[in-house]
ROMI-899179 format. One record per residue (C-alpha): residue number from 1; residue in three letters; chain; x, y negated, z. Coordinates in nm, 2 decimals, always signed. Example, Ala and Ser with C-alpha at 12.3 -4.5 7.8 and 13.67 -1.06 7.14 Angstrom:
BEGIN
+-----+---------+--------+--------+--------+--------+
! num ! residuo ! cadena !   east !  north !     up !
+-----+---------+--------+--------+--------+--------+
!   1 !     ala !      A !  +1.23 !  +0.45 !  +0.78 !
!   2 !     ser !      A !  +1.37 !  +0.11 !  +0.71 !
+-----+---------+--------+--------+--------+--------+
REM end
This chain:
BEGIN
+-----+---------+--------+--------+--------+--------+
! num ! residuo ! cadena !   east !  north !     up !
+-----+---------+--------+--------+--------+--------+
!   1 !     met !      A !  +3.00 ! +13.43 !  -8.99 !
!   2 !     ser !      A !  +3.13 ! +13.13 !  -9.13 !
!   3 !     tyr !      A !  +3.36 ! +12.91 !  -8.93 !
!   4 !     ile !      A !  +3.30 ! +12.60 !  -9.17 !
!   5 !     gly !      A !  +3.08 ! +12.39 !  -8.89 !
!   6 !     lys !      A !  +3.36 ! +12.43 !  -8.62 !
!   7 !     asn !      A !  +3.61 ! +12.36 !  -8.86 !
!   8 !     ile !      A !  +3.46 ! +12.03 !  -8.97 !
!   9 !     lys !      A !  +3.44 ! +11.94 !  -8.65 !
!  10 !     lys !      A !  +3.79 ! +12.02 !  -8.56 !
!  11 !     ile !      A !  +3.93 ! +11.82 !  -8.85 !
!  12 !     arg !      A !  +3.73 ! +11.48 !  -8.76 !
!  13 !     thr !      A !  +3.86 ! +11.54 !  -8.45 !
!  14 !     val !      A !  +4.22 ! +11.56 !  -8.59 !
!  15 !     lys !      A !  +4.10 ! +11.29 !  -8.84 !
!  16 !     asn !      A !  +3.93 ! +11.07 !  -8.58 !
!  17 !     leu !      A !  +3.65 ! +11.04 !  -8.81 !
!  18 !     ser !      A !  +3.30 ! +11.00 !  -8.67 !
!  19 !     gln !      A !  +3.02 ! +11.22 !  -8.88 !
!  20 !     ala !      A !  +2.91 ! +10.89 !  -9.08 !
!  21 !     ala !      A !  +3.28 ! +10.82 !  -9.17 !
!  22 !     phe !      A !  +3.32 ! +11.20 !  -9.27 !
!  23 !     ala !      A !  +3.01 ! +11.19 !  -9.44 !
!  24 !     gln !      A !  +3.10 ! +10.85 !  -9.68 !
!  25 !     leu !      A !  +3.40 ! +11.06 !  -9.77 !
!  26 !     phe !      A !  +3.18 ! +11.31 !  -9.96 !
!  27 !     asn !      A !  +2.87 ! +11.13 ! -10.04 !
!  28 !     leu !      A !  +2.69 ! +11.32 !  -9.76 !
!  29 !     ala !      A !  +2.42 ! +11.17 !  -9.58 !
!  30 !     arg !      A !  +2.51 ! +11.20 !  -9.20 !
!  31 !     pro !      A !  +2.25 ! +11.44 !  -9.03 !
!  32 !     ser !      A !  +2.41 ! +11.69 !  -9.30 !
!  33 !     val !      A !  +2.74 ! +11.66 !  -9.16 !
!  34 !     gly !      A !  +2.55 ! +11.72 !  -8.79 !
!  35 !     ala !      A !  +2.41 ! +12.07 !  -8.97 !
!  36 !     tyr !      A !  +2.72 ! +12.19 !  -9.09 !
!  37 !     glu !      A !  +2.83 ! +12.14 !  -8.72 !
!  38 !     glu !      A !  +2.57 ! +12.30 !  -8.52 !
!  39 !     gly !      A !  +2.55 ! +12.59 !  -8.78 !
!  40 !     arg !      A !  +2.17 ! +12.46 !  -8.92 !
!  41 !     ser !      A !  +2.33 ! +12.50 !  -9.25 !
!  42 !     glu !      A !  +2.65 ! +12.51 !  -9.46 !
!  43 !     pro !      A !  +2.76 ! +12.28 !  -9.75 !
!  44 !     lys !      A !  +2.72 ! +12.36 ! -10.14 !
!  45 !     ile !      A !  +3.08 ! +12.52 ! -10.27 !
!  46 !     asp !      A !  +3.11 ! +12.22 ! -10.46 !
!  47 !     thr !      A !  +3.13 ! +11.99 ! -10.11 !
!  48 !     leu !      A !  +3.32 ! +12.24 !  -9.98 !
!  49 !     val !      A !  +3.61 ! +12.26 ! -10.26 !
!  50 !     gln !      A !  +3.65 ! +11.91 ! -10.19 !
!  51 !     ile !      A !  +3.69 ! +11.94 !  -9.82 !
!  52 !     ala !      A !  +3.97 ! +12.14 !  -9.88 !
!  53 !     lys !      A !  +4.14 ! +11.95 ! -10.13 !
!  54 !     his !      A !  +4.09 ! +11.63 !  -9.95 !
!  55 !     phe !      A !  +4.25 ! +11.74 !  -9.67 !
!  56 !     gly !      A !  +4.48 ! +12.03 !  -9.80 !
!  57 !     val !      A !  +4.31 ! +12.33 !  -9.59 !
!  58 !     ser !      A !  +4.22 ! +12.65 !  -9.75 !
!  59 !     val !      A !  +3.88 ! +12.71 !  -9.84 !
!  60 !     asp !      A !  +3.94 ! +13.06 !  -9.77 !
!  61 !     ala !      A !  +4.10 ! +12.96 !  -9.39 !
!  62 !     leu !      A !  +3.76 ! +12.68 !  -9.38 !
!  63 !     leu !      A !  +3.56 ! +12.99 !  -9.40 !
!  64 !     thr !      A !  +3.66 ! +13.29 !  -9.29 !
!  65 !     lys !      A !  +3.89 ! +13.16 !  -8.93 !
!  66 !     glu !      A !  +3.85 ! +12.93 !  -8.65 !
!  67 !     leu !      A !  +4.16 ! +12.70 !  -8.72 !
!  68 !     thr !      A !  +4.35 ! +12.56 !  -8.46 !
!  69 !     ile !      A !  +4.52 ! +12.22 !  -8.33 !
!  70 !     asn !      A !  +4.85 ! +12.33 !  -8.42 !
!  71 !     glu !      A !  +4.75 ! +12.50 !  -8.75 !
!  72 !     leu !      A !  +4.58 ! +12.25 !  -8.84 !
!  73 !     tyr !      A !  +4.90 ! +12.01 !  -8.80 !
!  74 !     lys !      A !  +5.06 ! +12.25 !  -9.01 !
!  75 !     phe !      A !  +4.87 ! +12.21 !  -9.30 !
!  76 !     asp !      A !  +4.91 ! +11.83 !  -9.51 !
!  77 !     ile !      A !  +4.59 ! +11.71 !  -9.36 !
!  78 !     phe !      A !  +4.73 ! +11.35 !  -9.43 !
!  79 !     lys !      A !  +4.83 ! +11.41 !  -9.80 !
!  80 !     gln !      A !  +4.63 ! +11.16 ! -10.00 !
!  81 !     asn !      A !  +4.69 ! +11.20 ! -10.38 !
!  82 !     tyr !      A !  +4.62 ! +11.56 ! -10.52 !
!  83 !     lys !      A !  +4.66 ! +11.71 ! -10.87 !
!  84 !     lys !      A !  +4.38 ! +11.83 ! -11.06 !
!  85 !     gly !      A !  +4.26 ! +12.13 ! -10.99 !
!  86 !     asp !      A !  +4.45 ! +12.22 ! -10.61 !
!  87 !     val !      A !  +4.25 ! +12.34 ! -10.36 !
!  88 !     leu !      A !  +4.51 ! +12.58 ! -10.14 !
!  89 !     ile !      A !  +4.78 ! +12.31 ! -10.05 !
!  90 !     lys !      A !  +5.00 ! +12.39 !  -9.82 !
!  91 !     val !      A !  +5.36 ! +12.20 !  -9.77 !
!  92 !     ala !      A !  +5.58 ! +12.45 !  -9.75 !
!  93 !     glu !      A !  +5.85 ! +12.20 !  -9.69 !
!  94 !     ala !      A !  +5.72 ! +12.04 !  -9.37 !
!  95 !     pro !      A !  +5.80 ! +12.10 !  -9.02 !
!  96 !     thr !      A !  +5.60 ! +12.31 !  -8.81 !
!  97 !     pro !      A !  +5.56 ! +12.18 !  -8.48 !
!  98 !     thr !      A !  +5.42 ! +12.34 !  -8.17 !
!  99 !     ala !      A !  +5.22 ! +12.01 !  -8.10 !
! 100 !     pro !      A !  +5.07 ! +11.71 !  -8.25 !
! 101 !     pro !      A !  +5.36 ! +11.40 !  -8.31 !
! 102 !     asp !      A !  +5.19 ! +11.22 !  -8.02 !
! 103 !     ser !      A !  +5.08 ! +11.51 !  -7.80 !
! 104 !     ile !      A !  +5.24 ! +11.72 !  -7.52 !
! 105 !     ala !      A !  +5.15 ! +12.02 !  -7.42 !
! 106 !     leu !      A !  +4.93 ! +12.05 !  -7.11 !
! 107 !     val !      A !  +5.04 ! +12.34 !  -6.82 !
! 108 !     lys !      A !  +4.74 ! +12.39 !  -6.60 !
! 109 !     ala !      A !  +4.78 ! +12.41 !  -6.21 !
! 110 !     thr !      A !  +4.55 ! +12.73 !  -6.29 !
! 111 !     asp !      A !  +4.84 ! +12.82 !  -6.53 !
! 112 !     ala !      A !  +5.12 ! +12.78 !  -6.36 !
! 113 !     ala !      A !  +5.25 ! +13.14 !  -6.28 !
! 114 !     lys !      A !  +5.15 ! +13.25 !  -6.59 !
! 115 !     tyr !      A !  +5.37 ! +12.98 !  -6.74 !
! 116 !     ala !      A !  +5.65 ! +13.08 !  -6.48 !
! 117 !     gln !      A !  +5.66 ! +13.47 !  -6.67 !
! 118 !     gln !      A !  +5.60 ! +13.32 !  -7.02 !
! 119 !     his !      A !  +5.78 ! +13.03 !  -7.05 !
! 120 !     ser !      A !  +6.00 ! +13.15 !  -7.27 !
! 121 !     glu !      A !  +5.76 ! +13.26 !  -7.54 !
! 122 !     gln !      A !  +5.68 ! +13.05 !  -7.83 !
! 123 !     glu !      A !  +5.32 ! +13.22 !  -7.91 !
! 124 !     tyr !      A !  +5.22 ! +13.16 !  -7.56 !
! 125 !     leu !      A !  +5.34 ! +12.79 !  -7.58 !
! 126 !     asp !      A !  +5.16 ! +12.71 !  -7.89 !
! 127 !     gln !      A !  +4.84 ! +12.83 !  -7.68 !
! 128 !     leu !      A !  +4.86 ! +12.54 !  -7.47 !
! 129 !     pro !      A !  +4.57 ! +12.29 !  -7.42 !
! 130 !     leu !      A !  +4.73 ! +11.94 !  -7.54 !
! 131 !     leu !      A !  +4.74 ! +11.57 !  -7.37 !
! 132 !     his !      A !  +4.80 ! +11.33 !  -7.60 !
! 133 !     leu !      A !  +5.05 ! +11.07 !  -7.44 !
! 134 !     ala !      A !  +5.33 ! +10.92 !  -7.59 !
! 135 !     pro !      A !  +5.67 ! +11.13 !  -7.53 !
! 136 !     ala !      A !  +5.94 ! +11.02 !  -7.39 !
! 137 !     gly !      A !  +6.22 ! +10.92 !  -7.59 !
! 138 !     asn !      A !  +6.35 ! +11.21 !  -7.82 !
! 139 !     arg !      A !  +6.32 ! +11.52 !  -7.52 !
! 140 !     thr !      A !  +6.08 ! +11.78 !  -7.51 !
! 141 !     thr !      A !  +5.80 ! +11.67 !  -7.29 !
! 142 !     arg !      A !  +5.56 ! +11.87 !  -7.11 !
! 143 !     ala !      A !  +5.27 ! +11.80 !  -6.87 !
! 144 !     phe !      A !  +5.22 ! +11.98 !  -6.54 !
! 145 !     ala !      A !  +4.89 ! +11.98 !  -6.35 !
! 146 !     val !      A !  +4.91 ! +11.91 !  -5.95 !
! 147 !     ala !      A !  +4.67 ! +12.11 !  -5.75 !
! 148 !     ala !      A !  +4.81 ! +12.11 !  -5.44 !
! 149 !     his !      A !  +4.85 ! +11.80 !  -5.18 !
! 150 !     asp !      A !  +5.24 ! +11.85 !  -5.04 !
! 151 !     met !      A !  +5.37 ! +11.61 !  -5.28 !
! 152 !     ala !      A !  +5.04 ! +11.34 !  -5.19 !
! 153 !     pro !      A !  +5.11 ! +11.06 !  -5.17 !
! 154 !     thr !      A !  +5.37 ! +11.02 !  -5.51 !
! 155 !     leu !      A !  +5.14 ! +11.32 !  -5.67 !
! 156 !     pro !      A !  +4.84 ! +11.36 !  -5.54 !
! 157 !     pro !      A !  +4.60 ! +11.62 !  -5.61 !
! 158 !     ala !      A !  +4.40 ! +11.66 !  -5.98 !
! 159 !     ser !      A !  +4.67 ! +11.46 !  -6.11 !
! 160 !     ile !      A !  +4.96 ! +11.55 !  -6.40 !
! 161 !     ala !      A !  +5.28 ! +11.50 !  -6.37 !
! 162 !     ile !      A !  +5.47 ! +11.38 !  -6.69 !
! 163 !     ala !      A !  +5.80 ! +11.55 !  -6.75 !
! 164 !     ala !      A !  +6.14 ! +11.54 !  -6.95 !
! 165 !     ala !      A !  +6.31 ! +11.86 !  -7.02 !
! 166 !     leu !      A !  +6.68 ! +11.90 !  -6.89 !
! 167 !     asp !      A !  +6.94 ! +12.18 !  -6.99 !
! 168 !     leu !      A !  +7.03 ! +12.39 !  -6.68 !
! 169 !     thr !      A !  +7.38 ! +12.27 !  -6.75 !
! 170 !     glu !      A !  +7.30 ! +11.94 !  -6.61 !
! 171 !     leu !      A !  +7.20 ! +12.06 !  -6.26 !
! 172 !     pro !      A !  +7.53 ! +11.96 !  -6.08 !
! 173 !     ala !      A !  +7.40 ! +11.60 !  -6.24 !
! 174 !     leu !      A !  +7.06 ! +11.59 !  -6.12 !
! 175 !     gln !      A !  +6.99 ! +11.24 !  -5.90 !
! 176 !     gln !      A !  +6.87 ! +11.25 !  -5.55 !
! 177 !     gly !      A !  +6.54 ! +11.12 !  -5.46 !
! 178 !     gln !      A !  +6.42 ! +11.21 !  -5.79 !
! 179 !     val !      A !  +6.11 ! +11.44 !  -5.81 !
! 180 !     tyr !      A !  +6.16 ! +11.76 !  -6.08 !
! 181 !     val !      A !  +5.92 ! +12.06 !  -6.19 !
! 182 !     leu !      A !  +6.15 ! +12.34 !  -6.09 !
! 183 !     val !      A !  +6.04 ! +12.66 !  -6.27 !
! 184 !     thr !      A !  +6.15 ! +13.02 !  -6.12 !
! 185 !     lys !      A !  +6.07 ! +13.35 !  -6.23 !
! 186 !     gln !      A !  +5.76 ! +13.36 !  -5.97 !
! 187 !     glu !      A !  +5.62 ! +12.99 !  -5.97 !
! 188 !     val !      A !  +5.64 ! +12.65 !  -6.05 !
! 189 !     leu !      A !  +5.73 ! +12.43 !  -5.81 !
! 190 !     leu !      A !  +5.71 ! +12.02 !  -5.77 !
! 191 !     arg !      A !  +6.01 ! +11.87 !  -5.52 !
! 192 !     arg !      A !  +6.18 ! +11.59 !  -5.47 !
! 193 !     leu !      A !  +6.53 ! +11.67 !  -5.45 !
! 194 !     leu !      A !  +6.77 ! +11.58 !  -5.14 !
! 195 !     ala !      A !  +7.13 ! +11.66 !  -5.21 !
! 196 !     val !      A !  +7.31 ! +11.89 !  -5.43 !
! 197 !     gln !      A !  +7.51 ! +12.13 !  -5.30 !
! 198 !     asp !      A !  +7.76 ! +12.42 !  -5.38 !
! 199 !     glu !      A !  +7.52 ! +12.53 !  -5.68 !
! 200 !     lys !      A !  +7.21 ! +12.51 !  -5.47 !
! 201 !     leu !      A !  +6.96 ! +12.26 !  -5.49 !
! 202 !     leu !      A !  +6.81 ! +12.12 !  -5.15 !
! 203 !     val !      A !  +6.42 ! +12.01 !  -5.22 !
! 204 !     lys !      A !  +6.14 ! +11.93 !  -5.04 !
! 205 !     ala !      A !  +5.82 ! +11.81 !  -5.05 !
! 206 !     asp !      A !  +5.70 ! +11.45 !  -4.98 !
! 207 !     gln !      A !  +5.40 ! +11.59 !  -4.74 !
! 208 !     ala !      A !  +5.49 ! +11.48 !  -4.40 !
! 209 !     gly !      A !  +5.61 ! +11.79 !  -4.14 !
! 210 !     thr !      A !  +5.70 ! +12.01 !  -4.44 !
! 211 !     ala !      A !  +6.07 ! +12.13 !  -4.42 !
! 212 !     ala !      A !  +6.38 ! +12.10 !  -4.65 !
! 213 !     tyr !      A !  +6.46 ! +12.45 !  -4.81 !
! 214 !     thr !      A !  +6.79 ! +12.54 !  -5.10 !
! 215 !     leu !      A !  +6.74 ! +12.70 !  -5.42 !
! 216 !     pro !      A !  +7.07 ! +12.85 !  -5.61 !
! 217 !     phe !      A !  +7.08 ! +12.74 !  -5.99 !
! 218 !     thr !      A !  +7.04 ! +13.11 !  -6.04 !
! 219 !     gln !      A !  +6.70 ! +13.11 !  -5.95 !
! 220 !     leu !      A !  +6.58 ! +12.85 !  -6.20 !
! 221 !     ser !      A !  +6.48 ! +12.92 !  -6.50 !
! 222 !     glu !      A !  +6.38 ! +12.55 !  -6.66 !
! 223 !     val !      A !  +6.40 ! +12.19 !  -6.47 !
! 224 !     trp !      A !  +6.20 ! +11.88 !  -6.58 !
! 225 !     glu !      A !  +6.26 ! +11.59 !  -6.47 !
! 226 !     val !      A !  +5.90 ! +11.38 !  -6.38 !
! 227 !     gln !      A !  +5.94 ! +11.03 !  -6.55 !
! 228 !     gly !      A !  +5.57 ! +10.93 !  -6.44 !
! 229 !     val !      A !  +5.23 ! +11.10 !  -6.34 !
! 230 !     tyr !      A !  +4.86 ! +11.01 !  -6.48 !
! 231 !     ser !      A !  +4.58 ! +11.01 !  -6.27 !
! 232 !     gln !      A !  +4.22 ! +10.84 !  -6.23 !
! 233 !     leu !      A !  +4.23 ! +10.88 !  -5.81 !
! 234 !     leu !      A !  +4.37 ! +10.55 !  -5.68 !
! 235 !     ser !      A !  +4.53 ! +10.58 !  -5.33 !
! 236 !     gln !      A !  +4.44 ! +10.47 !  -5.05 !
! 237 !     pro !      A !  +4.61 ! +10.28 !  -4.76 !
! 238 !     leu !      A !  +4.80 ! +10.55 !  -4.57 !
! 239 !     pro !      A !  +4.76 ! +10.60 !  -4.17 !
! 240 !     leu !      A !  +5.00 ! +10.44 !  -3.94 !
! 241 !     glu !      A !  +5.13 ! +10.77 !  -3.87 !
! 242 !     glu !      A !  +5.18 ! +10.87 !  -4.23 !
! 243 !     arg !      A !  +5.38 ! +10.55 !  -4.29 !
! 244 !     leu !      A !  +5.61 ! +10.62 !  -3.97 !
! 245 !     ala !      A !  +5.68 ! +10.99 !  -4.09 !
! 246 !     leu !      A !  +5.74 ! +10.87 !  -4.45 !
! 247 !     leu !      A !  +5.98 ! +10.60 !  -4.32 !
! 248 !     glu !      A !  +6.17 ! +10.88 !  -4.11 !
! 249 !     glu !      A !  +6.19 ! +11.07 !  -4.44 !
! 250 !     thr !      A !  +6.36 ! +10.79 !  -4.58 !
! 251 !     val !      A !  +6.58 ! +10.77 !  -4.34 !
! 252 !     gln !      A !  +6.68 ! +11.06 !  -4.36 !
! 253 !     gln !      A !  +6.76 ! +11.11 !  -4.73 !
! 254 !     leu !      A !  +6.98 ! +10.82 !  -4.64 !
! 255 !     asn !      A !  +7.18 ! +10.98 !  -4.39 !
! 256 !     leu !      A !  +7.18 ! +11.29 !  -4.63 !
! 257 !     arg !      A !  +7.36 ! +11.08 !  -4.91 !
! 258 !     val !      A !  +7.58 ! +10.89 !  -4.66 !
! 259 !     gln !      A !  +7.75 ! +11.24 !  -4.58 !
! 260 !     gln !      A !  +7.77 ! +11.31 !  -4.94 !
! 261 !     leu !      A !  +7.94 ! +10.99 !  -4.97 !
! 262 !     glu !      A !  +8.19 ! +11.10 !  -4.72 !
! 263 !     lys !      A !  +8.30 ! +11.42 !  -4.79 !
+-----+---------+--------+--------+--------+--------+
REM end
């Protein structure tokens, strides 16, 4: 079984090329590219060699395996100048990032439990789907899908929280009122921080009526600071009861801060 059709489509996606633009590069008819991708035909060997040389991808890899986006970024697919006869071009000195420069790994809500167990395994992280968003500064950035209602309206269900990694040594300096992704050995939590007390985090969901509780530093495997949210849902105006509940929670948070200052 040849994977050339799937790999041509994957390369086009990475390079942001239409079928017509790809065809023009190799003097092909546009319908021929469509036929390759649908498996109805395969390119001639000389065309295959040209594709390999142009994108710096191994001919063997094009034919015998379905390339991942991560693998394509490990090849020098942006190389423009090739020496005559170069076919198997791979840049040994090039860095091998786990995600393309303008992408961040996405943790789906359905994968939260698995992420909690395997967050430190590079092979697992390399398999996470990629979200193409600009990263926040020079810190590692990750996207976490939201499934529950307990952080609405800040983070409604089906939204995606964009978060930057923090070192566990920064736990004592976490900011009150900020929303964090808290990874334990069992689960991934999205919670607002109310206070840091005696090597414990006092956290709470935003949903009205939920109780605050503490998480010891020792239970945390990772901490991510939520810096933004992506959502295709527009928030509806809150009913009066919910607005009053949120106001009450805000007053409670202010009281906690005052208590902290008085200590």
